[in-house]
Structures are given as structure tokens and as C-alpha cells.
C-alpha positions in Angstrom: 140.9 -98.7 -233.7 144.3 -98.9 -231.9 147.4 -97.2 -233.2 150.1 -99.5 -234.7 152.8 -100.6 -232.3 156.5 -100.3 -233.3 156.6 -104.1 -233.8 153.6 -103.8 -236.1 155.3 -101.1 -238.2 158.5 -103.1 -238.2 156.8 -106.2 -239.5 154.7 -104.3 -242.1 157.8 -102.3 -243.4 159.8 -105.5 -243.9 156.9 -107.3 -245.6 156.5 -104.3 -247.9 160.2 -104.3 -249.0 160.2 -108.1 -249.5 157.0 -107.7 -251.7 158.2 -104.7 -253.7 161.8 -105.7 -254.0 162.9 -102.1 -254.7 164.2 -98.9 -253.1 161.4 -96.7 -251.7 161.0 -93.2 -250.4 159.6 -92.7 -246.9 156.6 -91.1 -248.6 156.1 -94.3 -250.7 156.3 -96.5 -247.6 153.7 -94.3 -245.8 151.4 -94.4 -248.7 151.6 -98.1 -249.1 150.8 -98.6 -245.4 148.0 -96.0 -245.3 149.8 -93.6 -243.0 149.0 -89.9 -243.6 152.0 -87.5 -243.6 150.4 -85.2 -241.1 149.5 -87.9 -238.6 151.4 -88.9 -235.4 151.9 -92.4 -236.9 154.0 -90.9 -239.7 156.7 -89.8 -237.2 156.5 -93.3 -235.6 157.0 -94.9 -239.0 160.0 -92.6 -239.7 161.6 -93.7 -236.4 161.0 -97.4 -237.2 162.6 -97.1 -240.7 165.6 -95.2 -239.3 166.0 -97.9 -236.5 166.1 -100.5 -239.3 168.8 -98.5 -241.0 170.9 -98.3 -237.8 170.5 -102.0 -237.4 171.8 -102.6 -240.9 168.5 -104.2 -242.0 167.8 -101.4 -244.4 170.2 -99.1 -246.3 169.6 -95.5 -247.2 170.8 -93.9 -250.5 171.8 -90.3 -251.1 168.4 -89.7 -252.8 166.6 -90.6 -249.5 165.5 -94.0 -250.7 165.5 -97.1 -248.5 166.2 -100.7 -249.5 166.8 -104.1 -247.9 170.5 -104.5 -247.2 172.2 -106.8 -249.7 169.5 -106.4 -252.4 170.1 -102.9 -253.5 172.9 -103.8 -255.9 171.7 -107.1 -257.4 168.0 -106.7 -258.3 166.8 -103.4 -259.7 163.5 -101.9 -260.6 163.0 -99.3 -263.2 161.5 -98.1 -266.5 162.3 -100.2 -269.6 163.4 -97.8 -272.5 163.9 -98.6 -276.1 165.7 -96.2 -278.3 164.7 -95.7 -282.0 167.9 -97.5 -283.1 166.9 -100.6 -281.1 169.2 -100.1 -278.1 167.3 -100.8 -274.8 168.0 -100.3 -271.2 166.4 -99.9 -267.8 166.5 -96.6 -266.0 166.9 -97.2 -262.2 166.9 -94.9 -259.2 170.3 -96.1 -258.2 173.0 -93.4 -258.5 175.8 -95.8 -258.9 174.0 -97.8 -261.6 171.4 -95.4 -263.2 171.2 -97.4 -266.4 171.4 -101.1 -267.1 171.6 -102.1 -270.8 169.4 -104.9 -272.0 169.9 -107.0 -275.1 166.7 -107.9 -276.9 167.1 -111.6 -276.1 167.2 -110.7 -272.4 164.2 -108.4 -272.5 161.6 -111.2 -272.2 158.2 -109.6 -272.9 159.1 -106.1 -271.7 157.8 -103.2 -273.9 158.9 -99.6 -274.0 157.7 -97.8 -270.9 157.0 -100.9 -268.8 158.2 -101.0 -265.1 160.4 -104.1 -264.8 162.7 -105.9 -262.4 166.1 -106.6 -263.8 169.0 -108.7 -262.6 172.6 -107.7 -263.3 174.6 -110.0 -265.5 178.4 -110.5 -265.1 180.0 -107.6 -266.9 183.7 -107.2 -267.9 185.5 -104.3 -266.2 185.0 -100.9 -267.7 182.0 -102.1 -269.7 178.5 -100.8 -269.4 176.3 -102.7 -266.8 174.2 -105.3 -268.5 171.2 -107.2 -267.2 168.2 -109.3 -267.9 164.6 -108.6 -267.3 163.2 -111.1 -264.8 159.7 -109.7 -264.3 157.4 -107.1 -265.8 156.0 -105.4 -262.8 153.6 -102.9 -264.4 152.7 -102.5 -268.1 152.9 -99.0 -269.6 149.6 -97.2 -270.0 150.8 -95.6 -273.2 148.6 -96.3 -276.2 150.2 -97.7 -279.4 149.7 -95.7 -282.6 150.1 -97.4 -285.9 148.6 -98.6 -289.2 146.3 -101.6 -289.4 147.3 -104.0 -292.2 146.1 -107.4 -293.4 148.2 -110.1 -295.1 145.4 -112.4 -296.2 145.4 -114.4 -293.0 146.0 -112.1 -290.1 145.3 -108.5 -289.1 148.3 -106.8 -287.6 149.3 -103.4 -286.3 152.4 -101.8 -287.7 153.6 -99.4 -284.9 154.5 -95.9 -285.8 157.3 -95.8 -283.3 160.6 -97.7 -283.8 160.6 -98.4 -280.0 158.3 -101.3 -280.9 160.6 -103.5 -283.0 157.8 -105.9 -284.0 154.2 -105.9 -285.2 151.2 -106.6 -283.0 148.7 -109.2 -283.9 145.1 -108.0 -283.7 142.4 -110.7 -283.2 139.4 -110.2 -285.4 137.1 -109.7 -282.4 139.2 -106.7 -281.3 139.2 -104.8 -284.6 136.1 -102.8 -284.0 135.2 -101.0 -287.2 138.9 -100.5 -288.2 139.9 -101.4 -291.8 143.3 -102.1 -293.3 145.1 -98.8 -294.1 143.5 -97.0 -291.1 145.6 -95.0 -288.7 144.6 -96.4 -285.3 145.3 -96.3 -281.6 145.6 -99.6 -279.8 146.2 -101.1 -276.4 148.3 -104.1 -275.5 146.0 -107.1 -275.1 148.5 -109.7 -274.0 152.1 -110.8 -274.4 152.9 -114.0 -272.6 155.8 -115.5 -274.5 158.8 -113.6 -276.1 158.9 -116.1 -279.0 155.4 -115.0 -280.1 154.1 -111.6 -281.3 152.3 -109.5 -278.7 148.5 -109.0 -279.3 146.7 -105.7 -279.3 143.1 -104.4 -279.5 142.0 -101.4 -281.5 140.5 -98.7 -279.3 140.3 -95.7 -281.7 140.4 -94.9 -285.4 142.2 -91.7 -286.1 141.8 -91.5 -289.9 143.4 -92.8 -293.0 147.1 -93.4 -292.8 149.2 -90.8 -294.6 147.0 -87.8 -294.1 149.0 -85.1 -292.3 146.3 -84.3 -289.8 145.8 -88.0 -289.0 149.5 -88.5 -288.5 150.0 -85.5 -286.2 146.8 -86.3 -284.4 148.1 -89.8 -283.7 151.0 -88.2 -281.7 148.4 -86.6 -279.4 146.6 -89.9 -278.9 149.8 -92.0 -278.7 151.3 -89.9 -275.9 147.9 -89.0 -274.4 148.5 -85.3 -274.8 145.3 -83.5 -273.7 143.5 -81.1 -276.0 141.8 -79.2 -273.2 141.9 -78.5 -269.5 139.5 -80.0 -266.9 136.7 -77.7 -266.0 137.7 -77.2 -262.3 141.2 -76.1 -263.4 139.7 -73.6 -265.9 137.4 -72.2 -263.2 140.4 -71.5 -261.0 142.3 -69.9 -263.9 139.3 -67.7 -264.7 138.9 -66.6 -261.1 142.6 -65.8 -260.6 142.9 -64.0 -264.0 139.9 -61.7 -263.2 141.7 -60.2 -260.2 143.1 -56.7 -260.8 146.8 -56.3 -261.0 147.9 -54.0 -258.2 151.4 -52.9 -257.0 150.7 -53.4 -253.3 153.8 -54.5 -251.5 155.6 -55.3 -254.8 158.4 -53.1 -256.1 157.2 -50.9 -258.9 159.4 -51.2 -261.9 156.8 -50.1 -264.5 158.7 -47.1 -265.5 161.9 -49.0 -266.2 163.3 -49.8 -269.7 162.3 -53.5 -269.8 162.0 -55.6 -273.0 161.3 -59.2 -274.0 163.3 -61.2 -276.6 161.7 -64.3 -278.0 161.2 -66.4 -281.2 158.8 -64.8 -283.8 156.1 -67.4 -283.1 156.2 -67.2 -279.3 153.0 -66.5 -277.4 154.0 -67.0 -273.8 156.6 -64.5 -272.7 158.2 -65.9 -269.5 161.1 -63.5 -269.2 162.1 -59.8 -269.7 165.4 -58.0 -269.3 166.6 -54.6 -268.1 170.0 -53.0 -267.5 171.0 -49.9 -265.4 174.4 -48.3 -265.0 175.1 -47.7 -261.3 176.9 -44.6 -259.8 179.8 -46.8 -258.7 180.6 -47.9 -262.3 179.0 -51.3 -262.0 175.9 -52.4 -264.0 172.7 -54.0 -262.7 171.2 -56.7 -264.9 167.5 -57.2 -264.3 165.9 -60.6 -265.1 162.2 -60.3 -264.7 160.2 -63.5 -264.7 156.4 -64.0 -265.0 155.1 -64.4 -261.4 152.9 -67.5 -262.2 152.8 -68.4 -258.5 150.5 -65.4 -257.9 147.9 -67.0 -260.2 148.2 -70.7 -259.4 147.0 -71.4 -255.8 148.9 -74.3 -254.1 147.1 -77.7 -254.4 144.2 -76.2 -256.3 142.7 -78.1 -259.3 144.8 -75.8 -261.5 148.0 -76.6 -259.6 147.3 -80.3 -259.6 146.8 -80.3 -263.4 149.9 -78.2 -263.9 151.9 -80.7 -261.8 150.4 -83.6 -263.7 151.5 -82.1 -267.0 154.8 -80.7 -265.5 155.9 -79.1 -268.8 154.6 -77.7 -272.0 155.1 -80.0 -275.0 156.2 -78.3 -278.3 155.1 -80.3 -281.3 155.6 -79.5 -285.0 151.9 -78.7 -285.4 151.3 -76.8 -282.1 151.9 -76.6 -278.3 150.3 -78.6 -275.5 150.6 -76.0 -272.7 151.2 -76.7 -269.0 148.7 -73.9 -268.1 145.5 -72.7 -269.7 146.0 -70.1 -272.4 144.1 -67.5 -270.4 147.2 -67.5 -268.1 150.0 -68.7 -270.3 149.5 -66.3 -273.2 147.6 -63.5 -271.5 147.6 -62.5 -267.8 150.9 -64.2 -266.8 152.7 -63.5 -270.1 154.9 -60.4 -270.1 153.3 -58.8 -273.1 154.3 -55.3 -274.1 152.6 -52.2 -272.7 150.6 -54.2 -270.1 151.2 -54.1 -266.3 152.2 -57.6 -265.2 153.3 -59.3 -261.9 156.9 -60.5 -262.0 159.6 -62.0 -259.9 162.7 -60.0 -260.4 166.4 -60.9 -259.9 168.5 -57.8 -260.0 172.2 -58.6 -260.2 175.0 -56.2 -259.8 178.1 -57.0 -261.9 181.6 -55.4 -261.8 183.1 -54.6 -265.3 184.9 -57.9 -265.3 181.7 -59.9 -265.0 182.0 -60.7 -261.3 178.6 -60.6 -259.5 179.1 -58.4 -256.4 175.5 -58.1 -255.2 171.9 -59.1 -255.9 168.2 -58.5 -255.0 165.4 -61.0 -255.4 162.0 -59.4 -255.2 158.3 -59.5 -256.3 157.6 -56.7 -258.7 155.2 -55.1 -261.1 156.6 -54.4 -264.6 155.5 -53.1 -267.9 157.5 -54.3 -270.9 158.3 -51.5 -273.4 158.9 -53.7 -276.4 158.5 -57.2 -277.7 161.6 -58.1 -279.7 162.2 -61.2 -281.9 165.7 -62.7 -281.9 166.2 -61.6 -285.5 165.3 -58.0 -284.6 167.9 -57.9 -281.8 170.5 -59.6 -284.1 169.9 -56.8 -286.6 170.2 -54.0 -284.0 173.4 -55.5 -282.6 174.8 -55.9 -286.1 174.0 -52.4 -287.3 174.3 -50.5 -284.0 170.9 -48.8 -284.6 167.3 -49.3 -283.6 165.0 -49.1 -280.6 166.7 -49.7 -277.1 170.0 -50.1 -279.0 172.1 -48.8 -276.1 170.6 -51.1 -273.5 170.7 -54.1 -275.8 174.4 -53.4 -276.7 175.3 -53.2 -273.0 173.4 -56.4 -272.1 175.2 -58.2 -275.0 178.6 -56.9 -273.8 177.8 -58.3 -270.3 176.5 -61.6 -271.7 179.7 -62.0 -273.8 181.8 -61.5 -270.6 179.7 -63.9 -268.6 179.9 -66.5 -271.4 183.7 -66.3 -271.5 183.9 -66.6 -267.8 181.6 -69.6 -267.8 183.7 -71.5 -270.3 186.9 -70.6 -268.5 185.4 -71.9 -265.2 184.4 -75.3 -266.6 181.3 -74.8 -268.8 181.2 -76.8 -272.0 180.8 -75.0 -275.3 178.6 -77.5 -277.2 177.1 -76.4 -280.5 173.7 -77.7 -281.3 171.1 -77.2 -284.1 167.3 -77.3 -283.8 165.2 -78.8 -286.6 162.2 -76.7 -287.6 159.4 -77.1 -290.2 157.1 -74.8 -292.2 153.6 -76.1 -292.7 151.1 -75.2 -295.4 147.4 -74.4 -294.7 146.5 -78.1 -294.5 149.2 -78.7 -291.9 151.5 -80.6 -294.3 155.2 -79.9 -294.0 156.6 -78.1 -297.0 160.1 -77.1 -295.8 162.6 -78.1 -293.2 165.5 -76.1 -291.9 168.1 -76.1 -289.1 168.2 -73.3 -286.6 171.4 -72.6 -284.6 172.3 -70.1 -281.9 172.7 -66.4 -282.7 174.1 -63.4 -280.8 170.6 -62.7 -279.6 169.8 -66.2 -278.4 173.2 -66.4 -276.6 172.5 -63.0 -275.0 169.2 -64.3 -273.5 170.7 -67.6 -272.5 173.5 -66.1 -270.5 171.0 -63.8 -268.7 168.8 -66.7 -267.8 171.8 -68.8 -266.6 172.9 -65.9 -264.4 169.5 -65.6 -262.8 169.1 -69.4 -262.3 172.5 -69.6 -260.7 171.9 -66.5 -258.5 168.7 -67.8 -256.9 170.3 -71.2 -256.2 173.3 -69.6 -254.6 170.9 -67.4 -252.6 169.2 -70.5 -251.1 172.6 -72.1 -250.4 173.6 -68.9 -248.5 170.4 -68.9 -246.5 171.0 -72.6 -245.6 174.4 -71.7 -244.2 173.2 -68.5 -242.4 170.3 -70.4 -240.8 172.5 -73.5 -240.1 170.0 -75.9 -241.7 171.5 -79.3 -241.6 171.4 -80.8 -245.1 170.4 -77.4 -246.6 167.0 -75.9 -247.2 164.7 -78.1 -249.3 165.0 -77.0 -252.9 164.6 -78.4 -256.4 167.9 -78.3 -258.3 168.6 -78.8 -262.0 171.5 -81.2 -261.8 173.9 -82.8 -264.4 176.1 -85.7 -263.4 179.6 -86.6 -264.7 179.6 -88.3 -268.1 179.0 -92.1 -268.5 182.5 -93.6 -268.2 182.0 -96.2 -270.9 180.4 -93.8 -273.4 183.1 -91.2 -272.8 185.8 -93.9 -273.3 184.3 -94.8 -276.7 183.9 -91.1 -277.6 187.6 -90.5 -276.8 188.7 -93.5 -278.9 186.6 -92.2 -281.8 188.0 -88.6 -281.5 191.5 -90.0 -281.7 190.7 -91.8 -285.0 190.1 -88.4 -286.5 193.6 -87.3 -285.7 192.5 -85.0 -282.9 195.0 -84.6 -280.0 193.8 -86.4 -276.9 196.5 -87.5 -274.4 197.0 -91.2 -274.6 196.6 -91.8 -270.9 193.3 -90.0 -270.8 190.2 -92.1 -270.1 188.3 -89.2 -268.6 188.0 -85.7 -269.8 187.6 -82.5 -267.8 185.3 -79.8 -269.2 188.4 -77.8 -270.1 189.7 -80.7 -272.2 186.4 -81.2 -273.9 186.4 -77.5 -274.8 189.9 -77.8 -276.2 188.8 -80.7 -278.4 185.8 -78.7 -279.6 188.0 -75.7 -280.4 190.4 -77.9 -282.4 187.6 -79.1 -284.7 185.6 -75.9 -284.8 186.7 -75.1 -288.4 186.9 -78.7 -289.6 184.2 -80.7 -291.4 184.2 -83.2 -288.5 183.0 -80.4 -286.1 179.4 -81.5 -286.1 180.0 -85.2 -285.6 182.6 -84.6 -282.8 180.0 -82.4 -281.0 177.4 -85.1 -281.5 179.6 -87.9 -280.2 180.8 -86.0 -277.1 177.2 -84.8 -276.4 175.9 -88.4 -276.6 178.5 -89.4 -273.9 177.1 -86.9 -271.5 174.6 -87.8 -268.7 171.1 -86.4 -269.0 170.3 -83.3 -266.9 167.3 -83.8 -264.5 165.6 -82.4 -261.4 166.5 -83.5 -257.9 166.1 -82.5 -254.3 169.8 -83.3 -253.8 172.4 -80.9 -255.3 175.3 -82.6 -257.2 176.0 -79.5 -259.4 175.7 -79.1 -263.1 178.7 -80.6 -265.0 177.8 -79.2 -268.4 177.5 -75.6 -267.2 180.3 -75.8 -264.7 178.0 -74.6 -261.9 178.0 -76.1 -258.4 174.6 -74.5 -257.7 171.9 -74.4 -260.4 168.1 -74.6 -260.7 165.3 -73.6 -263.2 163.7 -70.4 -262.2 163.1 -68.5 -265.5 160.2 -70.4 -267.2 157.3 -71.0 -264.8 154.7 -70.7 -267.6 156.0 -73.9 -269.2 157.9 -75.7 -266.4 156.5 -76.8 -263.1 159.8 -77.0 -261.2 160.3 -73.2 -261.9 156.9 -72.6 -260.2 157.9 -74.6 -257.2 161.2 -72.7 -257.0 159.3 -69.4 -257.0 157.1 -70.6 -254.1 160.1 -71.7 -252.1 161.9 -68.4 -252.6 158.8 -66.5 -251.5 158.5 -68.7 -248.4 162.2 -68.3 -247.5 161.9 -64.6 -247.9 159.6 -64.6 -244.8 162.3 -66.1 -242.6 163.6 -69.4 -241.5 160.9 -72.2 -241.8 160.1 -74.3 -238.8 161.6 -77.8 -238.5 158.2 -79.3 -239.4 157.9 -77.2 -242.5 161.4 -78.2 -243.6 160.6 -81.9 -243.1 157.4 -81.4 -245.1 159.2 -80.0 -248.0 162.0 -82.6 -248.0 159.5 -85.4 -248.2 157.4 -83.7 -250.9 160.1 -82.2 -253.2 161.9 -85.4 -254.3 158.7 -87.1 -255.7 157.9 -83.8 -257.5 161.5 -83.7 -258.9 161.3 -87.3 -260.1 157.9 -86.8 -261.7 158.9 -83.6 -263.5 162.1 -85.4 -264.8 160.0 -88.2 -266.1 157.5 -85.9 -267.7 160.3 -83.9 -269.4 161.7 -87.2 -270.9 158.1 -88.0 -272.0 157.8 -84.6 -273.7 161.1 -85.0 -275.5 159.9 -88.4 -276.8 156.6 -86.8 -278.1 158.5 -83.9 -279.7 160.9 -86.3 -281.5 158.0 -88.4 -282.7 156.3 -85.3 -284.0 159.5 -84.3 -285.8 159.8 -87.8 -287.3 156.2 -87.6 -288.6 157.1 -84.2 -290.3 160.3 -85.7 -291.8 158.3 -88.7 -293.2 155.6 -86.5 -294.7 158.1 -84.2 -296.3 160.3 -87.0 -297.6 157.3 -88.7 -299.2 157.2 -85.8 -301.8 160.8 -86.6 -302.7 160.7 -90.4 -303.1 163.2 -91.4 -305.7 165.2 -88.2 -305.4 168.9 -88.1 -304.6 170.6 -86.0 -301.9 173.9 -85.6 -300.3 173.8 -86.6 -296.6 175.8 -87.1 -293.4 176.1 -90.4 -291.6 174.6 -89.8 -288.1 174.6 -93.4 -286.8 176.3 -96.7 -287.5 175.0 -100.2 -286.6 175.8 -103.7 -287.7 172.7 -103.6 -290.0 173.4 -100.3 -291.8 174.0 -96.6 -291.4 171.6 -93.8 -290.5 171.8 -90.8 -292.8 170.5 -87.2 -292.5 170.1 -85.9 -296.0 170.8 -82.2 -296.9 168.1 -79.8 -298.0 165.0 -81.6 -296.6 166.8 -82.8 -293.4 165.1 -86.2 -293.4 166.8 -89.0 -291.5 166.6 -92.7 -292.3 168.4 -95.9 -292.7 170.7 -97.1 -295.5 170.7 -100.8 -294.8 173.7 -103.0 -295.5 172.0 -104.6 -298.4 171.8 -101.3 -300.2 175.5 -100.4 -299.7 178.1 -101.5 -302.2 178.3 -105.4 -302.2 180.7 -106.6 -299.6 180.9 -108.3 -296.2 180.8 -105.4 -293.7 182.4 -105.6 -290.3 181.0 -103.3 -287.6 183.8 -101.5 -285.8 182.1 -100.1 -282.7 185.1 -98.3 -281.4 185.5 -96.3 -284.7 181.7 -96.0 -285.2 182.3 -97.5 -288.7 181.2 -100.2 -291.1 184.2 -101.5 -293.0 184.0 -103.7 -296.1 186.2 -106.8 -295.6 187.1 -107.3 -299.3 187.0 -103.8 -300.8 187.9 -101.9 -297.7 185.2 -99.2 -298.2 184.4 -97.5 -294.9 181.2 -95.8 -293.8 182.0 -93.9 -290.6 180.0 -91.6 -288.3 180.1 -88.1 -289.8 181.0 -89.3 -293.2 179.5 -87.7 -296.3 177.7 -89.9 -298.9 175.1 -89.5 -301.6 171.8 -91.5 -301.2 168.5 -91.9 -303.0 165.2 -92.0 -301.1 164.2 -95.5 -302.0 161.1 -96.1 -299.8 159.1 -94.0 -297.4 157.0 -96.1 -294.9 154.4 -93.8 -293.5 153.0 -96.4 -291.2 156.4 -97.4 -289.8 157.7 -93.8 -289.7 160.7 -95.0 -291.6 162.8 -93.8 -294.6 165.0 -96.2 -296.5 168.0 -94.9 -298.4 170.0 -96.6 -301.2 173.7 -95.7 -301.5 174.4 -93.9 -304.7 178.1 -92.9 -304.4 180.3 -90.1 -303.2 178.7 -86.7 -302.4 178.5 -84.2 -305.2 180.0 -80.8 -304.8 
């Protein structure tokens, strides 16, 4: 068999781009052409692609993707996404146009999660890019969870998720043994014409709709979240966990005052903290992270499974871990009074919070105490308790670091986390909001400092070793805000009487903080936080460093949670490799081609996990609201559309829709710029952040939907 000639490669590469019609990584091209990355043909392929770039036939993006010249800005390929409120868009790999908005009539037969080709439509200046789907390239493999119903003529599936804005017809021959009222899992059968309903086939019966265990179980099936690990991965975990923990060449910090601080229900302890006062008057903050890389061999069955999962998923009824519990909650976890392998970042800070030195080293530690956030909050409030002096000193440093971060461009957003208490049967009985505390902020600042330190360390090595383009690394990046979203957010903020200079169409991090400070004591604080936060880009992983806008850092990564995030594990491995000296050119090239696909996969899995977690929370909200059907609550308007307002009600924190038909009778005009519905005749206004009183009119378990009816002004 003869090796391909340059002309063979040239022809095959061009045919591939014409067939695919999308931007491709060199790794993608090689895989499609059957060229191994460690073969001589791979370098020949690289030279051919670069020659085509030099000739202007191909163009190369900043993210190391290649595309046919002239096509990269007209036809895009990406994932079709539908938000719960019905808004839809395509996520592309193009940095200039990362998101193309699609109206339903231009979506053709695309379903949430499909890979599609989209053509840009003419868009007015300063408006969000809009497009139309021209082809469904690949159907999503995600199953569809829902409730089977029968209307006397047809069987149809009512999807649980609002991302499917229509029902699926189920032909009788594809029912299996399912009966109306069953909670089922289905697969798309076909959808040929957008004017008709899609068809589905039932593949599994979960249980009777409405039962808590069946509803939560449907989340696992719908998002294909595994209940166990493959046997080969478990064997590797058992083998690695059985090895004795020895100090060896590691630094021995077992005698140090080291503690962990976590939520009360935490089982996997990724990080621990220490603090020492140095003779020169400075302090040394130690951030000690579980050394997962010591127990997960590269490219082993365990490693491949961890990469496939990429992240742990935190559902209302439990956790789907990235690693087997033998590692995640035992041998890797920094449990108290047990020797554990760690990766330590020791940072020396001057009294004003300036970092003046650091060490990054493999270590062996022994945590002296497992604290909960509440316990640390109590110690810091009262000034008494175990390890009080050290915790007080760490908190003082964390406060200084936080102040410096905001002064240097970090944004001070305030967010709340929705939590649920379940009874013995797994049914939600209480919902509550959990905000940040002194203890959570203390831990956050320490983790941010470590993440920043290791990234700046790699940047320093790149300069010292004169590595063109920098050493390969996985960064946690956050781009500038979406211009159109930010413009709308600014316009809304002005309607609240908040001072924003008239000429401003962009906001610096400093100006955003100034706005947040203006409203911090006003009732509108939460909604202003929400609107500005929604205008932000989404943070993600990348092999290209563009900085982190929200934190105000030019260098940032994720290093501190390798038990639950795969990128952190990769960062640990890279740091260990770079500690041995400058890698060879071949090794650098190997990492560059490998890391971008890993970063993209982990970003995608992170988004997937967020979707699953939100769906799990929605199930809990629905199950809790069912017990209060007919009850009245005060609530806050969290979203405004032309068909009604979304309301988050107090006390049980259930969110649902108050449709226009159940608002006071009037003809309502949707004012998008003011995020408001305004009655044409009576002038009544329902605006984002407004407070109203509603009654829970209907709870649709199958549709995961709550309908509210407007009652009046909120009661005191």
C-alpha cells in the first residue's frame, strides 16, 4: 500500500471540506481521512493544510479550526438549542458569531440538541445575528422523557421538557406495553415536515406519572446519566486505591494545621486550606487539592470514562459522580485524620494582599478537621472555636483579596442557589434559597487565588522557555458580554432610574459594579443582578487564553476540583509534566492537537450537566407545587414574553407562567426594551422584577409546567 502523495491529500482535504461544509480541527481532518496522529502521514497532512491556508484556499481561526475561504461567514454548523421560554439559537464554533438566533418558523424540523447547518439572514445593525436552519446534519441521541396520553383517536407523548414546544405522535405499533398516564422514555421516529407533529416510539416505561421516584428517574433516563461505572473502570479504580499512600518524593505536610470547609452534605472533599505566618511578616496561604492524577492512569479505562462524563452532575435526588465512589469519597477525598496525596499551591502574600511568591508541589497531607460552612461562619462571628486563629487570618486575607479583585475589574454579582429537602420517599417537602456567606466567600477567594496562580505559573514558563504561542494548557475563559444583550440590559436599568451615562452602550466591569452598588439596598437589586448576569457570555474551557472577563483575570484555569471536573485533572497532569522541564517540540504539538477537543467536550458536558440539574430542580418545583394547588402566594416576575409573565412565588419558590389570559382583561403590548407587558387601555404594567400576588391554578406534572392566575397586588 503506497503512501498518499501531496496531491492526494490536497484533493481529499478539499473534498472533505466541501462535503462537511464546516470548520474543522486538524485532528478532525486526520480522523476523517484515517490518518493516525503518530504517523509520518500526519505531518504531511499538516503541511498540505497549511499550504492551502497560505494559498488562501483555506482560512484558519484563532481556535485552530480550518474552513474553506468565503464559506466561514455565511453557512455555519452548530448545535440547535431551545430554551425553556421558547427562544432558540444555534451555538457555533465561530468566535465572531458564536450564537445565531432562530425563530421557530425558520427552525424547519430541528429539535433541541440536533447538529444543524444554518444560513445567516439579513440582520439590522446592532441586532443579534439571526438565521434559518437549512439542514439537520445529525439528530440528537438524547431520549425524550414524557407522559403518554390518548385523546380517543391518537396516542401522543407530552414531553417533560419545555425545549420541545409540541407533542409527539406515537403510532400504535410503537407503544410497546405503555398505557396512557405512564411516565415513559421515547426516541424520535421521524419528522419530515415542519407543518406536522414529529413521531416517536416508546423505548422504556419508567412508572406512573406523578410519582416522585418515577419523575426523578426520568431525569436519569432522559439525560442518559449512568447509575454505575463500567467494570474495566472499576477494576482500575480498585487497583489504584489498594496502593499504600507513601510520602516518597512528596513534600510531607502531614503535621501542618490543615482543614477542609464544605457543605454539610458533601462527601467528596477536593480542597483543604492552611495558613502560616512567615518570619518576614508575610503570610503563606496553602491550598491543598486532592491529587486525583495519582490514581487515574492516563488513557486507562477509568480515565476514558472520566473524560466521557467530564463532570459530576448534582441532581436534587443525588449525585452522578465523575469518578467511582471508591476514589471520589474515599481514597482521593481529603477526609480528616487520614493521610492523603495532594497537589499543594503555597502562595506568599504581603499584608496588602499582593502575591510575592509561590510554590507548586506534590504533597502528602492529613486534614485536622472537617468543617461545614455554618461552623466556620459561627467561629468567625463569635471569635471562638477550633482553629479559630487560623480561620480568622485566612478570612482576613480572603477579604483583602476580594476587595483587590473587584478594584481590578472583577464583577460583584450576587446569586442565590435553590435547594430542596426531601422526605423518606424522595418527595420534596421544602424549598429554600441559599446565598453566599462569609465562609463560602472565604473558600471561593482561596480557590480563585490558586487557580490564578497556577495559570500565571504556566504563562511564566512559556515566556522563560520561549515557547511560541505558549505552552499547551486548558484555560477557563469568559468573553466580553454580548453587545445586543448588554444594550438591552442598559436600557432596562435606565428605566429604573439608575444612573448610566447616556452615551454608554458598553459597560466596563467597574461600571457594572457601580450599578450593582447603587441598587444593593433597593428592591430592584435582585432583578438588576439577573438582567446584567443574563447579558454576560458563558464561561467555558479553551486551549486559547482570552482571559476571564467576569473575574477580571487575564490568566485563569480550573485546578481546584479534580474529583468532579475533568479539566482540573488535565491541568494537574500538565503541571506535573512541566515541572520536569521544557517538553520537546513533538510533545508540545501532541498536547496542542489534543487539548482543544478535550476543552470543547468538557464545555459541552458542563452545559449538558446544567440542563440536567435544571430539569431536576423543575421536577422538584412541580412536585412541591402540586401540594399547594389553589393556594395564593406573593411572587416576583422573573421573565416577560408576549404571551405572559413568568413568576417565582415566595415560600415554596416554584416558578411558572401567568398567561396573558389570566391577567386583568386588557390588550397587552410587549415592550421588549423595558421587559414589560403594558395594558393598552388600563395602562397596567407587568415588568421584570415586579411584585404581584398569584394563585397556583394548575400544575401539569407531565409537562413540568405550573400555571398561575393573577390575583392582585402583593400582600404585606
